LOPADO-604177 format. One record per residue: residue number from 1; x, y, z of N, C-alpha, C, CB in turn. Coordinates in steps of 0.001 Angstrom, whole numbers, plus 500000, padded with zeros to 6 digits. Each point is the difference from the previous one (the first is absolute). Glycine has a CB too. Example, Ala and Ser with C-alpha at 12.3 -4.5 7.8 and 13.67 -1.06 7.14 Angstrom:
BEGIN
  num    n_px    n_py    n_pz   ca_px   ca_py   ca_pz    c_px    c_py    c_pz   cb_px   cb_py   cb_pz
    1  513190  494310  507800  499110  501190  500000  500900  501200  500000  498108  498827  501246
    2  501542  502223  498034  500820  501190  500060  499230  501090  500730  501184  499372  497855
//
This chain:
BEGIN
  num    n_px    n_py    n_pz   ca_px   ca_py   ca_pz    c_px    c_py    c_pz   cb_px   cb_py   cb_pz
    1  488371  505929  492588  500892  500758  500842  499819  499546  501447  499924  501970  498406
    2  501188  497865  502290  499977  499563  501392  500221  501204  500912  500854  497704  499345
    3  498263  502446  501642  500060  501114  500937  499732  499501  501409  499259  501597  498205
    4  501292  499070  502780  499643  499732  501385  501036  499220  500772  497691  500053  499274
    5  502046  499858  502024  500882  499315  500955  499142  499096  500876  501670  501933  500001
    6  498734  496810  500124  499253  499008  500770  500949  499257  500920  498312  499755  498147
    7  501245  500004  503055  500815  499284  500990  499439  498603  500211  500611  502170  501135
    8  500289  496862  498829  499624  498604  500191  501086  499304  500814  498698  499980  497819
    9  501047  498771  502510  501034  499172  500622  500229  498789  499109  499367  500776  502345
   10  501830  498716  497733  500343  498796  499243  499884  498829  500969  501570  501262  498393
   11  497908  497618  501136  499833  498868  500912  501288  499190  500114  497566  499909  499415
   12  502418  499089  501426  501198  499197  500285  500516  499260  498760  499182  499732  502347
   13  499944  500030  496682  500410  499307  498771  500503  500957  498926  498340  498236  500524
   14  501651  503073  499771  500481  500977  499025  498929  500482  499043  502195  498935  500177
   15  496540  500913  500205  498901  500426  499133  499526  501397  500400  499301  497593  499667
   16  500395  503187  499325  499554  501378  500190  498706  500219  499231  502381  500787  500311
   17  496655  499861  500337  498766  500370  499312  500295  501232  499142  498535  499049  501881
   18  501146  500843  496840  500123  501142  499097  498695  500788  500097  501600  498755  498413
   19  498476  502551  501832  498772  500786  500101  499090  499791  498789  501248  501689  501356
   20  497466  498205  498896  499029  499738  498933  500121  501012  498864  498460  499011  501699
   21  501790  502248  498629  500130  501033  498959  501176  499731  499071  498985  501644  501568
   22  502029  497663  498910  501168  499715  499175  499861  498685  499242  501385  501282  501617
   23  497842  497790  498917  499875  498682  499372  499476  500092  498570  499604  499021  502256
   24  499403  501821  497544  499421  500120  498663  501040  500477  498992  497767  500482  501027
   25  503025  500522  499351  501007  500538  499098  501187  499084  499783  499293  502212  500733
   26  501079  497042  500305  501134  499085  499874  499624  498733  499239  500911  500902  502140
   27  497856  498671  498001  499559  498770  499359  500223  498793  500889  500494  501015  497797
   28  499108  497829  501725  500145  498765  500779  501456  499586  500136  497750  499287  499219
   29  503059  501055  499777  501438  499726  500034  500727  501284  499660  499669  497567  499353
   30  501386  502713  501393  500801  501191  499750  501433  499716  500410  498003  501515  500353
   31  502891  499422  499343  501420  499811  500286  500387  500829  501218  500481  499559  497558
   32  500225  499794  503356  500530  500632  501198  501515  499923  499923  497940  499397  501381
   33  502734  501712  498914  501456  500013  499918  500589  500940  501035  499867  499465  497566
   34  501442  500461  502592  500712  500927  500871  499836  501400  499429  501676  498216  500705
   35  497916  502695  500145  499859  501381  499572  501154  500834  500496  497535  499746  499990
   36  502335  501544  499824  501011  500924  500480  499603  500486  501387  500574  500703  497637
   37  500347  499837  503088  499775  500536  501343  499629  498927  501025  499284  502112  498926
   38  500998  496622  500780  499763  498928  500965  498578  499486  500057  501803  500975  501276
   39  497420  499239  497668  498638  499468  499968  499880  499016  498840  499069  502133  501025
   40  499732  497330  498791  499712  499114  498873  499108  500739  499017  500217  497938  501460
   41  499960  501787  497249  499155  500554  498952  499118  498894  499455  501731  501747  499415
   42  496988  498551  500389  499066  499065  499367  499470  500643  498725  499354  498977  502243
   43  500737  500281  496656  499584  500509  498703  498927  499099  499388  502278  501014  499671
   44  496648  499584  499797  499067  499205  499217  500716  499530  498733  497995  501288  500921
   45  501519  497659  498445  500710  499436  498838  500362  501014  498911  498799  497911  500478
   46  500290  502986  499173  500289  500948  498915  501101  500988  500394  497624  499780  499219
   47  502387  500650  502041  501059  500906  500464  501344  499280  500071  498298  501305  501306
   48  501669  497424  499120  501231  499216  500049  500583  499849  498597  499157  498765  502033
   49  499987  501002  496990  500464  499872  498614  500672  501293  499539  498150  498354  499522
   50  501283  502792  500860  500617  501277  499648  501359  500166  500682  497715  500994  499701
   51  502364  498620  501578  501280  500081  500715  501032  499084  499343  498786  500538  502150
   52  500774  498274  497482  500901  499051  499345  500548  500586  498703  498725  498085  501016
   53  500414  502546  498199  500456  500613  498747  501005  501118  500261  497802  499429  498947
   54  501956  501379  502078  500937  501064  500344  501353  499419  500415  498075  501456  500713
   55  501886  497467  500065  501246  499364  500455  500774  499405  498827  498923  499497  502212
   56  500351  499954  496821  500660  499422  498827  500738  501046  499185  498247  498251  499939
   57  501292  502987  500142  500632  501055  499214  501262  500553  500669  497750  500571  499096
   58  502500  499047  502145  501205  500479  500679  501236  499369  499365  498708  500310  502153
   59  502385  500432  497759  501209  499475  499352  500690  498932  500859  500290  502213  498851
   60  499887  496619  500586  500674  498908  500704  501477  500291  500243  498382  498421  498972
   61  502144  502553  500343  501422  500325  500169  500256  500809  501267  500252  499963  497523
   62  498694  500551  503111  500163  500792  501226  499799  499112  501223  499204  502078  498804
   63  501777  497905  502062  499946  499165  501200  498840  500385  500906  502467  499715  499862
   64  497251  501580  500271  498901  500420  500865  498648  499548  499460  501363  501962  500705
   65  498464  498046  497984  498753  499531  499390  499833  498496  500235  500147  501820  498245
   66  500936  497427  501557  499932  498548  500238  499660  499708  501454  501675  499616  498172
   67  498950  501119  502737  499757  499778  501430  498546  500280  500356  502382  500604  500493
   68  497062  500486  498980  498615  500329  500315  499035  498968  499419  500621  502423  500056
   69  499608  497138  498720  499132  498997  499379  500055  498698  500804  500365  501050  497717
   70  500812  498550  502716  500121  498788  500823  499230  500147  501304  502246  499547  498992
   71  497943  501590  501672  499307  500271  501262  498487  499902  499807  501897  501495  500736
   72  497611  499135  498240  498566  500100  499760  499376  498656  499621  500357  502357  499287
   73  500291  496903  499812  499415  498748  499509  500288  498808  500901  500223  500900  497718
   74  500953  499047  502901  500320  498864  500866  499095  499962  501218  502364  500097  499221
   75  497181  501062  501216  499118  500054  501154  498533  499847  499671  501666  501423  501037
   76  498004  498438  497698  498597  499984  499579  499369  498612  500107  500517  501888  498468
   77  498183  498124  501830  499233  498757  499989  498560  500328  499615  501502  498952  501778
   78  497818  500055  497708  498589  500184  499675  499172  499615  501219  500417  499539  497533
   79  498678  501331  502867  499121  499746  501140  498590  499756  499508  501438  501421  501489
   80  497897  497681  499193  498608  499707  499679  499160  500281  501242  500664  498238  498275
   81  498267  502501  501540  499112  500357  501104  499078  498818  500291  500096  502467  499375
   82  499846  497121  501917  499119  498882  500355  498567  500499  500235  501965  498773  501031
   83  497143  500326  499328  498583  500348  500157  499750  500970  501146  499438  497780  499074
   84  501487  502318  501864  499877  500948  501105  500667  501347  499689  499941  498056  501573
   85  500560  502096  497200  500642  501253  499607  501438  500121  500455  497790  501026  500081
   86  502853  497840  500225  501379  500009  500508  500987  499543  498939  499132  499564  502297
   87  502108  500887  497892  501118  499474  499222  501033  499462  500978  499586  501635  498085
   88  501222  497449  501437  501126  499498  500775  501236  500769  499556  498952  497680  500259
   89  501647  503049  500665  501232  500728  499685  501168  499077  500322  498933  502282  500484
   90  501876  497371  498504  501125  499099  500240  500944  500535  501085  499829  499244  497619
   91  500821  499840  503075  500892  500352  501097  501099  500968  499611  499513  497805  500945
   92  501069  502018  497871  501090  500903  499593  499503  501435  499822  501138  498070  498871
   93  497627  502103  500675  499451  501346  499842  499594  500596  501343  499205  499380  497713
   94  500272  499776  503182  499669  500497  501346  501272  500464  500700  498014  498435  500144
   95  503042  500786  499705  501280  500352  500629  500549  501294  499412  500476  497566  500412
   96  499501  502567  498271  500503  501207  499347  499275  501250  500519  500561  498636  497954
   97  498109  501273  502172  499192  501159  500394  499859  500146  501517  498768  499751  497861
   98  501821  499331  502897  499901  500082  501453  498590  499770  500518  501897  501564  499946
   99  497320  497665  499316  498606  499761  500367  499925  498826  500971  499210  500899  497769
  100  500266  499383  503412  499827  498960  501008  498544  499861  500421  502317  500434  500792
  101  497022  500682  499523  498611  499932  500433  499158  501122  499418  500767  498917  502083
  102  499485  502316  498350  499184  501129  499566  500475  500514  498645  499567  500615  502398
  103  499466  499565  496698  500290  500336  498608  499156  501202  499579  500573  497585  499491
  104  500003  503246  499660  499268  501098  499383  500011  499755  498494  500619  501646  501873
  105  498202  498369  497521  499851  499801  498561  499527  501332  499434  499462  497487  500225
  106  501315  503058  498828  499645  501310  499449  499859  499934  498484  501193  501114  501901
  107  497946  499743  497589  499851  500135  498559  500865  501139  499513  497663  499091  500099
  108  503110  500646  498848  500896  501003  499441  499795  500016  498482  501706  499684  501893
  109  497160  500858  497693  499659  500132  498587  499889  498644  499312  501148  502210  499979
  110  499893  497370  499299  499931  498773  499200  500456  498750  500748  500376  501412  498018
  111  500060  498733  503231  500463  498837  500765  499498  500103  501436  502054  499792  498534
  112  498084  499088  502163  499694  499934  501425  501322  499751  500713  497609  499120  499616
  113  502589  501532  501525  501192  499753  500797  499593  499358  501314  501196  501951  498934
  114  499627  497105  501512  499775  499306  501267  501205  500282  500892  498586  498164  498894
  115  501136  502436  502257  501035  500432  500937  499806  499330  501350  500181  502197  498808
  116  500915  497577  501896  499860  499692  501421  499534  501309  500629  501837  498142  500029
  117  497304  501772  500974  499467  501211  500626  501122  500859  500565  497884  498779  500542
  118  503133  500595  500020  501111  500747  500582  500760  500790  498946  500186  498267  501775
  119  500113  501078  497107  500725  500694  498927  499160  501119  499395  501251  497889  499508
  120  497450  501865  500344  499128  501027  499441  499975  501237  500900  498602  498213  498911
  121  501287  501569  502392  499981  501128  500938  501317  500773  499946  498419  498732  501491
  122  502690  500552  498461  501313  500649  499927  500147  500772  498691  500982  498184  501440
  123  498617  501205  497463  500077  500663  498695  499129  501246  499987  500442  497793  498886
  124  498331  502087  501588  499069  501122  500026  500536  501144  500849  498107  498407  499677
  125  502452  501282  501477  500553  501038  500874  501126  500755  499309  499382  498630  502000
  126  501485  500635  497336  501131  500613  499304  499521  500807  498795  501485  498116  500759
  127  497614  501328  498453  499544  500647  498770  499130  501219  500279  500101  497791  498867
  128  499165  502196  502234  499080  501099  500303  500700  501345  500051  498604  498401  501263
  129  502589  501618  499256  500738  501248  500095  500577  500471  498684  500511  499386  502298
  130  499472  499754  496695  500615  500336  498717  498990  500207  498873  501972  498715  500737
  131  496748  501083  499522  499001  500023  498934  499975  501338  499266  498650  498364  501304
  132  501355  502735  499431  499969  501314  499351  501238  500230  499139  498647  500877  501910
  133  502508  498738  498634  501247  500163  499255  499992  499151  498733  501210  500476  502144
  134  498323  498304  497963  499924  499115  498833  499013  500561  498989  500576  498007  501429
  135  498272  502472  499031  498976  500551  499116  500539  501181  499194  498239  499252  501618
  136  502607  501559  499004  500574  501144  499294  500905  499577  498860  499865  501293  502100
  137  500756  497527  498025  500935  499519  498987  499309  499278  498849  501699  499803  501785
  138  497081  499740  498472  499283  499223  498989  499075  500923  499216  500119  497920  501438
  139  499965  501982  497263  499119  500782  499140  498783  499138  499694  501947  501320  498986
  140  496887  499155  501402  498775  499235  499741  499244  500537  498837  499869  499454  502365
//
């Protein structure tokens, strides 16, 4: 399980240090893809396999299902952690997530999310006012 929030910077070559607590769970190689809300999702191999199986079960006859599967898989790449604990985030994914320098890496149960610091702050500010309302709607 991935938990916590870590702040890092991305270097000029597009490399990001993955927090040590997340490296063990993600493994030496993991999948990075376009996420929802303007961030990136990182999945360890076993979680990615589960996501892939779920996507395969979506009906190909539905345009929205096809669009989501294309979005999710076309943006995906396999990342390998180097000896310094860094990954190279491809330019298309950095552009999608608005990542230029300051980055927030968060644990969200079975996945890791990578946000530009600006987007994370904006998202957090907006979501903070709605947490109680959302909690009331969700049955735990």
